[in-house]
C-alpha positions as CSV (number, residue, x, y, z in Angstrom):
1,X,0.0,0.0,0.0
2,X,1.6,3.2,-1.2
3,X,-1.0,5.9,-0.7
4,X,-2.4,7.1,2.6
5,X,-5.9,6.0,3.3
6,X,-8.1,8.7,4.8
7,X,-10.8,7.1,7.0
8,X,-13.7,8.4,9.1
9,X,-14.8,6.4,12.1
10,X,-18.0,6.5,14.2
11,X,-17.8,4.6,17.5
12,X,-17.4,4.9,21.2
13,X,-13.9,6.1,22.1
14,X,-12.1,7.3,25.2
15,X,-15.0,6.2,27.4
16,X,-15.9,3.4,29.7
17,X,-18.2,1.4,27.4
18,X,-17.6,-2.0,25.8
19,X,-17.6,-0.5,22.3
20,X,-14.8,1.8,23.5
21,X,-12.8,-1.1,24.6
22,X,-13.1,-2.6,21.2
23,X,-12.3,0.6,19.3
24,X,-9.3,1.3,21.5
25,X,-7.8,-2.1,20.8
26,X,-8.5,-1.7,17.1
27,X,-7.0,1.7,16.8
28,X,-3.8,0.8,18.7
29,X,-3.2,-2.2,16.5
30,X,-4.0,-0.3,13.3
31,X,-1.4,2.2,14.2
32,X,1.1,-0.6,14.5
33,X,0.1,-2.4,11.4
34,X,-0.6,0.5,9.0
35,X,1.4,3.3,10.5
36,X,1.5,6.5,8.4
37,X,-0.5,4.8,5.6
38,X,-3.7,5.4,7.5
39,X,-5.1,8.7,8.6
40,X,-8.2,8.5,10.9
41,X,-10.8,11.0,12.1
42,X,-12.8,9.5,14.9
43,X,-16.2,10.8,15.8
44,X,-16.1,9.7,19.5
45,X,-19.4,8.7,21.0
46,X,-19.6,8.9,24.8
47,X,-16.6,11.2,24.8
48,X,-17.6,14.6,26.2
49,X,-14.2,16.5,26.2
50,X,-12.7,18.8,23.6
51,X,-11.5,17.7,20.2
52,X,-7.8,16.6,20.2
53,X,-5.1,15.0,18.1
54,X,-3.9,11.6,19.2
55,X,-0.6,11.6,17.3
56,X,0.0,13.0,13.8
57,X,-2.6,10.8,12.0
58,X,-5.5,10.5,14.4
59,X,-8.0,13.2,15.2
60,X,-10.6,12.6,17.9
61,X,-13.8,14.7,17.5
62,X,-16.4,14.9,20.2
63,X,-19.7,13.4,19.0
64,X,-21.7,16.1,20.9
65,X,-22.7,19.3,19.0
66,X,-23.5,22.5,20.7
67,X,-26.1,23.4,18.1
68,X,-27.8,20.0,18.2
69,X,-29.9,19.4,21.3
70,X,-29.9,15.6,21.2
71,X,-27.6,13.4,19.2
72,X,-26.2,10.9,21.7
73,X,-24.7,8.8,18.9
74,X,-22.8,11.4,16.9
75,X,-24.7,10.9,13.7
76,X,-24.9,14.6,12.8
77,X,-21.3,15.2,13.5
78,X,-20.3,12.2,11.5
79,X,-22.4,13.0,8.4
80,X,-21.4,16.7,8.5
81,X,-17.7,15.6,8.4
82,X,-18.4,13.1,5.7
83,X,-20.1,15.8,3.6
84,X,-17.3,18.3,4.0
85,X,-14.3,16.0,3.6
86,X,-13.5,13.4,0.9
87,X,-12.7,10.3,2.8
88,X,-11.6,7.0,1.2
89,X,-13.4,4.8,3.7
90,X,-15.9,5.0,6.6
91,X,-15.9,2.5,9.5
92,X,-18.9,2.3,11.9
93,X,-19.1,0.2,15.0
94,X,-22.6,0.5,16.4
95,X,-26.0,-1.1,16.9
96,X,-28.2,-1.5,13.9
97,X,-31.0,0.5,15.6
98,X,-28.6,3.5,15.5
99,X,-27.1,2.9,12.1
100,X,-30.2,2.0,9.9
101,X,-31.8,5.5,10.2
102,X,-28.5,7.0,8.9
103,X,-28.6,5.0,5.7
104,X,-30.8,7.4,3.6
105,X,-28.5,10.3,4.6
106,X,-25.4,8.3,3.8
107,X,-26.8,7.4,0.4
108,X,-27.6,11.1,-0.3
109,X,-24.1,12.2,0.6
110,X,-22.7,9.5,-1.7
111,X,-25.0,10.5,-4.6
112,X,-24.2,14.2,-4.1
113,X,-20.5,13.5,-4.2
114,X,-20.9,11.4,-7.3
115,X,-22.9,14.1,-9.1
116,X,-20.2,16.6,-8.2
117,X,-17.5,14.3,-9.4
118,X,-15.9,14.2,-6.0
119,X,-14.1,11.2,-4.5
120,X,-16.5,8.4,-3.4
121,X,-16.1,6.5,-0.2
122,X,-16.3,2.8,0.7
123,X,-17.8,1.5,3.9
124,X,-17.5,-1.1,6.7
125,X,-20.2,-1.7,9.3
126,X,-19.2,-3.7,12.4
127,X,-22.2,-4.5,14.5
128,X,-23.7,-6.8,17.1
129,X,-26.8,-9.0,16.7
130,X,-28.4,-9.9,20.1
131,X,-31.8,-11.0,18.9
132,X,-33.5,-12.5,15.8
133,X,-33.4,-9.5,13.4
134,X,-36.7,-8.0,12.3
135,X,-37.0,-6.6,8.7
136,X,-37.0,-2.9,9.8
137,X,-33.5,-3.3,11.3
138,X,-32.1,-4.3,7.9
139,X,-33.7,-1.7,5.6
140,X,-31.0,-0.4,3.3
141,X,-28.2,-2.3,5.0
142,X,-27.0,-3.4,1.5
143,X,-25.6,0.1,1.1
144,X,-22.5,-0.9,3.1
145,X,-19.6,-2.5,1.1
146,X,-18.8,-4.9,4.0
147,X,-21.1,-6.1,6.8
148,X,-19.1,-7.5,9.7
149,X,-20.9,-9.3,12.5
150,X,-19.3,-10.3,15.9
151,X,-20.4,-13.9,15.7
152,X,-21.8,-16.7,13.5
153,X,-25.1,-16.1,15.2
154,X,-25.2,-12.6,13.9
155,X,-24.3,-13.8,10.4
156,X,-27.0,-16.4,10.5
157,X,-29.7,-13.9,11.6
158,X,-28.7,-11.4,8.8
159,X,-28.7,-14.2,6.2
160,X,-32.2,-15.2,7.3
161,X,-33.4,-11.7,6.2
162,X,-31.0,-10.9,3.4
163,X,-29.6,-14.1,1.8
164,X,-28.5,-12.1,-1.3
165,X,-25.9,-10.3,0.8
166,X,-23.9,-13.4,1.6
167,X,-20.9,-12.2,-0.4
168,X,-20.7,-9.0,1.8
169,X,-21.0,-10.6,5.2
170,X,-17.9,-11.3,7.3
171,X,-17.5,-12.6,10.9
172,X,-14.8,-11.0,13.0
173,X,-15.1,-11.6,16.8
174,X,-13.9,-9.4,19.6
175,X,-10.5,-10.0,21.1
176,X,-9.3,-10.3,24.7
177,X,-6.2,-8.5,26.1
178,X,-4.5,-11.2,28.1
179,X,-2.1,-8.5,29.5
180,X,-5.0,-6.8,31.2
181,X,-7.2,-9.8,32.2
182,X,-5.4,-12.9,33.5
183,X,-5.6,-15.3,36.5
184,X,-3.7,-14.1,39.6
185,X,-1.8,-17.2,40.7
186,X,-1.0,-16.1,44.2
187,X,-3.7,-17.2,46.5
188,X,-2.4,-14.8,49.2
189,X,-2.7,-11.9,46.8
190,X,-6.3,-12.8,45.9
191,X,-7.2,-13.3,49.6
192,X,-5.7,-10.0,50.5
193,X,-7.6,-8.2,47.8
194,X,-10.9,-9.9,48.8
195,X,-10.4,-8.8,52.4
196,X,-9.5,-5.2,51.3
197,X,-12.4,-4.9,48.8
198,X,-15.2,-7.0,50.4
199,X,-14.2,-6.6,54.1
200,X,-16.2,-8.9,56.4
201,X,-17.8,-10.6,53.4
202,X,-14.4,-11.8,51.9
203,X,-15.0,-15.4,53.1
204,X,-18.4,-15.7,51.6
205,X,-19.3,-17.3,48.2
206,X,-19.0,-14.3,46.0
207,X,-21.2,-14.1,42.9
208,X,-20.1,-11.3,40.6
209,X,-22.0,-9.5,37.9
210,X,-20.2,-6.9,35.7
211,X,-22.7,-5.2,33.4
212,X,-24.2,-1.9,32.6
213,X,-27.5,-1.3,34.4
214,X,-29.7,-1.2,31.3
215,X,-32.7,-3.0,30.0
216,X,-31.0,-5.7,27.9
217,X,-28.8,-6.8,30.9
218,X,-31.9,-7.6,33.0
219,X,-30.3,-7.0,36.3
220,X,-33.5,-7.6,38.3
221,X,-33.4,-11.2,37.2
222,X,-29.8,-11.5,38.3
223,X,-30.8,-10.2,41.7
224,X,-33.9,-12.4,42.1
225,X,-32.0,-15.5,40.9
226,X,-29.3,-14.8,43.4
227,X,-31.9,-14.2,46.1
228,X,-33.5,-17.6,45.4
229,X,-30.1,-19.2,45.8
230,X,-29.5,-17.2,49.0
231,X,-32.8,-18.2,50.5
232,X,-32.8,-21.8,49.4
233,X,-29.2,-23.0,49.4
234,X,-26.7,-20.7,51.0
235,X,-27.1,-17.7,53.3
236,X,-23.3,-17.3,53.2
237,X,-23.4,-16.1,49.6
238,X,-22.7,-12.5,48.5
239,X,-23.7,-10.7,45.4
240,X,-21.4,-8.0,43.9
241,X,-23.0,-5.8,41.2
242,X,-20.3,-3.8,39.3
243,X,-22.5,-1.1,37.8
244,X,-24.2,2.2,38.6
245,X,-27.3,1.3,40.7
246,X,-28.9,4.6,39.5
247,X,-27.9,4.5,35.8
248,X,-30.5,6.6,33.9
249,X,-30.6,3.9,31.2
250,X,-31.7,1.3,33.8
251,X,-33.4,0.6,37.1
252,X,-33.1,2.2,40.5
253,X,-31.5,-1.0,41.8
254,X,-31.3,0.2,45.4
255,X,-35.1,0.8,45.4
256,X,-35.6,-2.7,44.1
257,X,-33.2,-4.3,46.6
258,X,-34.9,-2.5,49.6
259,X,-38.0,-4.5,48.8
260,X,-36.1,-7.8,49.3
261,X,-34.6,-9.4,52.5
262,X,-31.1,-8.8,51.1
263,X,-29.1,-6.1,53.1
264,X,-26.5,-3.9,51.4
265,X,-23.1,-4.4,52.8
266,X,-24.1,-7.8,54.2
267,X,-25.6,-9.7,51.3
268,X,-24.7,-7.5,48.4
269,X,-22.7,-4.4,47.3
270,X,-22.1,-2.0,44.5
271,X,-18.7,-0.5,43.7
272,X,-17.9,2.5,45.9
273,X,-17.4,6.0,44.5
274,X,-13.8,6.1,45.7
275,X,-12.8,3.2,43.4
276,X,-14.3,4.8,40.4
277,X,-17.0,2.2,40.0
278,X,-19.6,4.6,38.5
279,X,-17.1,6.3,36.2
280,X,-14.9,3.4,35.2
281,X,-12.5,1.2,37.3
282,X,-8.8,1.1,36.3
283,X,-8.0,-2.1,34.4
284,X,-5.5,-3.4,37.0
285,X,-8.2,-3.1,39.7
286,X,-10.8,-4.6,37.4
287,X,-8.6,-7.7,36.9
288,X,-8.4,-8.1,40.7
289,X,-12.1,-7.8,41.1
290,X,-12.8,-10.5,38.5
291,X,-10.2,-12.7,40.2
292,X,-12.0,-12.3,43.5
293,X,-15.2,-13.8,42.2
294,X,-16.1,-17.4,42.9
295,X,-18.5,-17.3,39.9
296,X,-19.6,-14.8,37.3
297,X,-23.3,-14.5,36.5
298,X,-25.2,-12.7,33.7
299,X,-28.9,-13.0,32.9
300,X,-28.9,-10.6,29.9
301,X,-31.9,-11.1,27.6
302,X,-29.7,-11.0,24.5
303,X,-26.0,-10.9,23.8
304,X,-24.0,-9.5,20.8
305,X,-20.6,-10.6,22.3
306,X,-20.4,-9.6,26.0
307,X,-16.8,-8.7,26.7
308,X,-17.3,-9.1,30.5
309,X,-17.9,-12.8,30.0
310,X,-14.7,-13.3,28.1
311,X,-12.8,-11.1,30.7
312,X,-14.1,-13.3,33.5
313,X,-13.1,-16.4,31.5
314,X,-9.6,-15.0,31.0
315,X,-9.3,-14.7,34.8
316,X,-10.3,-18.4,35.1
317,X,-13.6,-17.7,36.8
318,X,-16.5,-20.1,36.1
319,X,-19.3,-18.4,34.3
320,X,-23.1,-18.8,34.2
321,X,-24.8,-17.4,31.0
322,X,-28.2,-17.9,29.4
323,X,-28.3,-20.3,26.4
324,X,-29.4,-18.0,23.7
325,X,-28.1,-15.6,21.0
326,X,-24.4,-15.1,20.9
327,X,-23.8,-16.5,24.4
328,X,-24.0,-19.9,22.7
329,X,-20.8,-19.0,20.8
330,X,-19.0,-18.1,24.0
331,X,-20.0,-21.1,26.0
332,X,-19.7,-23.7,23.3
333,X,-22.2,-26.0,21.6
334,X,-22.1,-28.6,24.5
335,X,-21.5,-26.1,27.3
336,X,-17.8,-27.0,27.3
337,X,-16.8,-23.5,28.5
338,X,-19.7,-22.4,30.7
339,X,-22.7,-23.4,32.7
340,X,-25.8,-22.6,30.7
341,X,-29.2,-21.4,32.0
342,X,-31.3,-23.6,29.7
343,X,-34.8,-22.7,30.9
344,X,-35.8,-19.4,29.2
345,X,-39.0,-17.5,28.8
346,X,-39.8,-15.3,25.8
347,X,-40.5,-11.7,26.7
348,X,-41.4,-8.7,24.5
349,X,-40.9,-5.0,25.4
350,X,-43.6,-2.7,24.2
351,X,-41.0,-0.1,23.1
352,X,-39.6,-2.3,20.2
353,X,-41.8,-5.5,20.0
354,X,-38.6,-7.7,19.8
355,X,-38.6,-11.1,21.3
356,X,-35.9,-11.6,23.9
357,X,-35.3,-14.3,26.6
358,X,-35.5,-14.1,30.4
359,X,-33.7,-16.6,32.5
360,X,-35.4,-19.0,35.0
361,X,-34.8,-18.0,38.6
362,X,-34.8,-21.6,40.0
363,X,-32.3,-22.7,37.4
364,X,-30.1,-19.8,38.3
365,X,-30.3,-20.8,41.9
366,X,-29.6,-24.5,41.2
367,X,-26.7,-23.7,38.9
368,X,-25.1,-21.5,41.6
369,X,-25.5,-24.4,44.1
370,X,-24.0,-26.9,41.6
371,X,-20.9,-24.7,41.0
372,X,-20.5,-24.0,44.8
373,X,-20.6,-27.8,45.5
374,X,-18.2,-28.6,42.6
375,X,-15.7,-26.0,43.8
376,X,-15.9,-27.2,47.4
377,X,-15.5,-30.8,46.4
378,X,-12.9,-30.3,43.7
379,X,-15.0,-31.9,41.0
380,X,-13.4,-32.0,37.5
381,X,-16.5,-30.6,35.6
382,X,-16.1,-27.0,36.8
383,X,-12.3,-27.0,36.3
384,X,-12.6,-28.5,32.8
385,X,-15.0,-25.7,31.8
386,X,-12.6,-23.1,33.3
387,X,-9.6,-24.5,31.4
388,X,-11.6,-24.8,28.1
389,X,-12.9,-21.2,28.5
390,X,-9.4,-19.9,29.2
391,X,-8.0,-21.6,26.0
392,X,-10.9,-20.1,24.0
393,X,-10.2,-16.5,25.1
394,X,-6.5,-17.0,24.8
395,X,-7.1,-17.6,21.1
396,X,-8.9,-14.2,20.7
397,X,-5.9,-12.1,20.1
398,X,-6.6,-8.4,19.3
399,X,-3.5,-8.3,17.0
400,X,-4.9,-11.1,14.8
401,X,-8.4,-9.6,14.8
402,X,-7.1,-6.1,14.0
403,X,-5.0,-7.5,11.2
404,X,-8.2,-8.9,9.5
405,X,-9.7,-5.4,9.6
406,X,-6.4,-3.8,8.4
407,X,-6.5,-6.1,5.4
408,X,-10.1,-5.0,4.7
409,X,-9.1,-1.4,5.1
410,X,-6.3,-1.8,2.5
411,X,-8.6,-3.7,0.1
412,X,-11.5,-1.2,0.3
413,X,-9.5,2.0,0.9
């Protein structure tokens, strides 16, 4: 590649979201692979600071516009930049519900440039699929030159709707940074951290959930499933919810928990403000937190990839996930890498009429009890799953994943 490719990106960046973790790893590796052959303007969603340069070839632009009252996803900033500057390529990492409304505007920008005999741009869309796609979420998706899903589940759902796009669809998973998330071998170090972080609850059976408090993550089901286990099997269990209990995108979790017999600081806790839990916890501390769990639990009603699951797996923590959507890719066809919640109930939210799946409380409880007994008795099943999960995430190298995209950038750009 001789010429410099000029690329415009739209994704979370320099923030505490999962998408930001993905984009940060991609950008750092593209720098290494493509060097000065790639110039990037990033419209950074969930970044609220001033625009800045990140080295000579990367410009970070805040997605927020002072003259646009509400554009949480940076679409206006992105399309204004695309209209003004002749880019070779655009790269979007975002949910389809955010992207599909942009398509008519992207088409118009493309057609206007063609009519004016300006340089035309190619496009890559990288997106999660966490439910069976409905037709309205694929309208105009053929506009993009490359459609990249996180998993085979996503590819299958898109092909069900648009089989004619088979030649455009590519599967590239997320990676895992084993330098950031890894098992702490020293039992003393782990015990000391548990005592420091969880205090008098350090010796309890710690069930950890690391998720954003928002509707798809279904945190109330996590709470009620744990409560069923606590009431039925083990009063010496402790639930740690690493999230903001008052997130405007989710529930007031403290209000919910006050209606249960669980006591804050005795049976459950949230991260404290001093450790940055509501604003993002430093990676080195997050690794210690994962390592302090006896088990990781999520009851999300749909999953596009779920980085927190693979991060827990990298720390050799047994996981419990619902057997649906992309969770089945992470856990394996025969549950060789996880403990599945198999009993699921279809639910539909009035806001979008999309079928998702809620986990059974009693099966959550029984699975927690099974893992607790297997750990106590040293049974091979739990350790075989832990080892298989670790090998799986070890294979998810960001360098290899970024290289696949770098090849696509060179080909299309």
